[in-house]
C-alpha positions as CSV (number, residue, x, y, z in Angstrom):
1,M,-214.1,38.1,-169.3
2,I,-217.8,37.6,-169.7
3,G,-217.8,35.2,-166.8
4,Y,-215.9,37.6,-164.6
5,T,-218.3,40.5,-165.4
6,R,-221.3,38.3,-164.8
7,A,-220.0,37.2,-161.4
8,V,-219.2,40.8,-160.3
9,S,-222.6,42.1,-161.3
10,R,-224.4,39.1,-159.7
11,L,-222.5,39.5,-156.5
12,A,-223.2,43.2,-156.3
13,A,-226.9,42.5,-156.9
14,L,-227.0,39.8,-154.3
15,V,-225.3,42.0,-151.7
16,G,-227.7,44.9,-152.5
17,L,-230.7,42.5,-152.3
18,T,-229.6,41.2,-149.0
19,I,-229.0,44.6,-147.4
20,G,-232.3,45.9,-148.6
21,L,-234.4,42.9,-147.5
22,V,-232.6,42.7,-144.1
23,A,-233.6,46.3,-143.6
24,L,-237.2,45.5,-144.7
25,Y,-237.2,42.5,-142.3
26,A,-236.3,44.8,-139.4
27,I,-239.1,47.2,-140.3
28,V,-241.8,44.6,-140.7
29,A,-240.7,42.5,-137.7
30,V,-243.3,44.3,-135.5
31,A,-246.0,43.2,-137.9
32,G,-245.6,39.6,-136.9
33,E,-244.5,36.2,-138.2
34,Y,-246.4,36.3,-141.5
35,A,-244.7,39.5,-142.7
36,R,-241.3,38.1,-141.7
37,R,-241.9,34.9,-143.7
38,R,-242.9,36.9,-146.8
39,V,-239.7,38.8,-146.7
40,V,-237.6,35.7,-146.3
41,R,-239.4,34.0,-149.2
42,L,-238.9,37.2,-151.3
43,W,-235.1,37.0,-150.6
44,H,-235.0,33.3,-151.6
45,R,-236.9,33.9,-154.9
46,N,-234.8,36.9,-156.0
47,A,-231.5,35.5,-154.8
48,A,-232.1,32.4,-156.9
49,R,-232.8,34.6,-160.0
50,I,-229.7,36.7,-159.3
51,V,-227.3,33.7,-159.1
52,G,-228.7,32.2,-162.3
53,V,-230.9,29.4,-160.8
54,Q,-234.2,28.8,-162.7
55,I,-236.6,26.6,-160.8
56,A,-238.7,23.9,-162.5
57,A,-241.0,22.1,-160.1
58,Q,-243.3,19.1,-160.7
59,G,-245.9,17.9,-158.3
60,Y,-247.4,19.9,-155.4
61,V,-246.2,21.3,-152.1
62,A,-248.0,19.5,-149.3
63,A,-250.1,21.2,-146.6
64,P,-248.4,23.4,-144.0
65,G,-247.0,21.3,-141.1
66,T,-245.5,18.8,-143.4
67,L,-242.0,17.4,-143.0
68,L,-240.3,17.6,-146.4
69,V,-237.5,15.2,-146.8
70,S,-235.0,15.9,-149.6
71,N,-231.7,14.8,-151.1
72,H,-229.0,17.5,-150.7
73,V,-226.8,18.8,-153.5
74,S,-225.9,22.4,-152.7
75,Y,-226.7,25.5,-150.7
76,L,-228.8,26.4,-153.8
77,D,-231.3,23.8,-152.6
78,V,-232.3,26.2,-149.9
79,L,-232.9,29.0,-152.3
80,A,-235.0,26.8,-154.6
81,L,-237.2,25.3,-151.9
82,G,-237.4,28.6,-150.0
83,A,-238.6,30.3,-153.2
84,L,-241.4,27.7,-153.7
85,S,-242.9,27.7,-150.2
86,E,-242.5,29.3,-146.7
87,V,-240.6,26.6,-145.0
88,S,-238.0,26.3,-142.2
89,F,-234.8,24.3,-142.8
90,V,-232.9,21.9,-140.6
91,A,-229.1,22.7,-140.7
92,K,-226.0,21.5,-138.9
93,A,-225.2,23.5,-135.8
94,S,-221.9,24.8,-137.1
95,I,-223.6,27.0,-139.7
96,A,-225.0,29.2,-137.0
97,T,-221.5,30.5,-136.3
98,W,-220.7,31.3,-140.0
99,P,-220.3,35.1,-140.6
100,V,-223.3,36.6,-142.5
101,I,-224.7,33.2,-143.5
102,G,-225.4,32.2,-139.9
103,T,-227.2,35.5,-139.3
104,L,-229.3,35.1,-142.4
105,A,-230.1,31.5,-141.5
106,R,-231.4,32.6,-138.0
107,L,-233.5,35.3,-139.6
108,A,-235.1,32.6,-141.8
109,N,-236.0,30.6,-138.6
110,T,-233.5,27.8,-139.4
111,L,-233.4,24.9,-136.9
112,F,-229.8,24.1,-136.0
113,V,-229.1,20.6,-134.9
114,E,-226.3,18.3,-133.8
115,R,-226.9,14.8,-135.3
116,R,-225.0,13.0,-132.6
117,G,-225.4,12.2,-128.9
118,R,-228.1,13.1,-126.4
119,A,-228.8,16.4,-128.1
120,C,-230.9,14.6,-130.7
121,V,-233.7,14.1,-128.3
122,G,-234.2,17.8,-127.7
123,Q,-233.8,18.5,-131.4
124,V,-236.5,16.0,-132.4
125,E,-238.8,17.9,-130.0
126,M,-237.8,21.2,-131.5
127,I,-238.7,20.1,-135.0
128,A,-241.9,18.5,-133.8
129,N,-242.9,21.8,-132.1
130,M,-242.2,23.7,-135.3
131,L,-244.4,21.3,-137.3
132,D,-247.2,21.6,-134.6
133,T,-247.3,25.4,-135.3
134,G,-248.2,24.6,-138.9
135,R,-244.8,25.5,-140.3
136,S,-243.4,23.0,-142.8
137,V,-239.8,21.9,-142.2
138,V,-237.2,20.7,-144.8
139,L,-234.9,18.0,-143.7
140,F,-231.9,17.1,-145.8
141,A,-231.8,13.5,-144.5
142,E,-228.5,12.4,-146.0
143,G,-226.8,14.6,-143.4
144,T,-224.4,15.9,-146.1
145,S,-224.4,17.0,-149.7
146,T,-223.6,14.9,-152.8
147,A,-222.9,15.4,-156.5
148,G,-226.6,14.7,-157.0
149,R,-226.2,11.5,-159.0
150,T,-227.2,9.2,-156.2
151,V,-228.9,9.3,-152.8
152,L,-227.0,8.3,-149.7
153,P,-228.7,6.4,-146.9
154,F,-231.0,8.6,-144.9
155,K,-230.3,9.2,-141.2
156,S,-233.5,8.3,-139.5
157,T,-233.2,9.9,-136.1
158,L,-234.9,13.2,-136.9
159,F,-237.8,11.4,-138.7
160,E,-239.1,10.8,-135.1
161,A,-240.3,14.5,-135.3
162,A,-242.9,13.7,-138.0
163,Q,-246.3,14.5,-136.7
164,D,-248.5,13.6,-139.7
165,L,-247.5,14.1,-143.3
166,V,-244.1,13.5,-144.7
167,Q,-243.2,14.4,-148.3
168,P,-240.2,13.2,-150.2
169,V,-238.5,15.7,-152.5
170,S,-236.0,15.1,-155.3
171,I,-233.6,17.9,-156.4
172,V,-231.6,17.7,-159.6
173,Y,-229.2,20.1,-161.4
174,A,-228.7,18.6,-164.9
175,K,-229.8,21.2,-167.4
176,D,-228.6,24.6,-168.3
177,I,-230.9,27.6,-168.8
178,T,-231.7,26.5,-172.3
179,G,-232.9,23.1,-171.1
180,A,-229.9,21.3,-172.6
181,D,-227.9,18.8,-170.6
182,L,-225.0,20.4,-168.8
183,P,-221.6,19.5,-170.4
184,I,-219.6,17.0,-168.4
185,E,-217.0,19.7,-167.5
186,E,-219.8,21.9,-166.0
187,R,-221.6,19.2,-163.9
188,R,-219.3,19.9,-160.9
189,I,-220.0,23.6,-160.7
190,H,-223.3,23.6,-158.7
191,P,-222.9,20.7,-156.3
192,W,-221.2,21.8,-153.1
193,I,-219.6,18.8,-151.6
194,G,-216.6,17.4,-149.8
195,E,-213.9,19.9,-149.0
196,D,-215.2,22.6,-151.3
197,L,-214.5,26.1,-149.9
198,L,-217.6,28.3,-149.9
199,M,-216.2,31.5,-151.5
200,P,-214.3,29.9,-154.4
201,H,-217.3,27.6,-155.1
202,L,-219.7,30.6,-155.1
203,W,-217.4,32.6,-157.4
204,A,-217.3,29.8,-160.0
205,L,-221.0,29.4,-159.7
206,L,-221.6,33.1,-160.3
207,Q,-219.6,33.0,-163.5
208,H,-221.7,30.3,-164.9
209,R,-224.5,31.2,-167.4
210,G,-227.2,29.5,-165.3
211,V,-228.7,26.2,-164.3
212,V,-232.2,24.7,-164.0
213,C,-233.0,23.3,-160.5
214,E,-235.5,20.6,-161.2
215,I,-237.6,19.7,-158.1
216,L,-240.0,16.8,-157.9
217,F,-242.5,16.8,-155.1
218,H,-243.5,13.2,-154.4
219,E,-246.9,12.1,-153.0
220,P,-247.0,12.8,-149.2
221,V,-247.4,9.9,-146.9
222,S,-248.6,9.6,-143.3
223,A,-245.9,8.9,-140.8
224,A,-248.4,6.7,-138.9
225,A,-248.5,4.3,-141.8
226,F,-244.9,3.1,-141.1
227,E,-243.9,0.7,-138.3
228,S,-240.7,2.6,-137.6
229,R,-238.8,5.8,-138.4
230,K,-236.2,3.7,-140.3
231,E,-238.9,2.2,-142.5
232,L,-240.2,5.7,-143.2
233,A,-236.7,7.0,-143.9
234,E,-236.1,4.1,-146.4
235,H,-239.4,4.9,-148.2
236,C,-238.4,8.5,-148.6
237,R,-234.9,7.6,-149.8
238,D,-236.4,5.2,-152.4
239,A,-238.8,7.9,-153.6
240,C,-236.0,10.5,-153.9
241,G,-233.8,8.0,-155.8
242,R,-236.6,7.3,-158.3
243,G,-237.1,11.0,-158.7
244,L,-233.4,11.5,-159.6
245,M,-233.6,8.8,-162.3
246,L,-236.9,10.1,-163.7
247,T,-235.8,13.7,-163.8
248,R,-232.5,13.0,-165.5
249,K,-234.2,11.0,-168.2
250,R,-236.5,13.8,-169.4
251,R,-235.7,17.2,-170.8
252,A,-236.6,20.2,-168.8
253,V,-240.0,21.6,-169.7
254,F,-240.4,25.4,-169.3
255,L,-243.8,26.7,-168.1
256,V,-243.8,30.2,-166.7
257,Y,-245.3,30.8,-163.3
258,E,-247.3,34.0,-163.5
259,E,-247.2,36.4,-160.6
260,G,-250.3,36.3,-158.5
261,E,-251.4,32.8,-159.5
262,D,-252.6,30.7,-156.6
263,W,-250.5,27.7,-157.1
264,L,-249.3,26.6,-153.6
265,G,-250.9,23.4,-152.6
266,T,-252.0,22.6,-156.2
267,P,-250.2,20.7,-159.0
268,I,-247.4,22.7,-160.5
269,F,-244.9,22.2,-163.2
270,G,-243.5,25.6,-163.7
271,L,-240.4,27.8,-164.0
272,L,-240.1,30.8,-161.7
273,R,-238.9,33.8,-163.6
């Protein structure tokens, strides 16, 4: 009963937040790109809190215009990374047609791609142009999501878009909101993989008491330092894999991020409230 009540209240709060901020987005749209970005980030931060995701981040977010390359566990990854920095995401083209979610993704300036065929050429250029404007882009280079216990081989095609800095990122969901390890029976709640249906998965997630999303930002590297995009992709995959192992070995540390603190681009190890 507690889980059901929790899910209903969270869902109502999420719907209310979304309606309110979409309306705000429409109002501030005339103010320019900066105002729209702030509204999108505000949605990510508050949506994460509502659904019970606490964000613990270690490292620093690289300078704007960086290609961030991450392993992919769940749609919660988008909330967590979007809460930490104003970034655009690369997503599969089919998401653009999803009811509600597709619209929200477009408002967040998501780049929709087909990973096969000749379309990849134009999509590399699209990502490169976004990076050129100084907007950081998140690429989930596995091309799919996993249970978060391993990192699949990275697809290297879209690495061609990297203009300068590339930053590997590791994402782990292994602790509950007290910092204790998730019980075995709860470790499948947050990953969204395989044939999982969105609404049943979301409903189970909303009933859960909460999870810590641990994010490790690795040292950025220059794309020019690698002989090929495949070598760069392999470096990023190795870094993400090491991050998974390191994060799972330590206990979550809770340091509270204070509102108004200038932390972007500086070392952080904090928990967003």
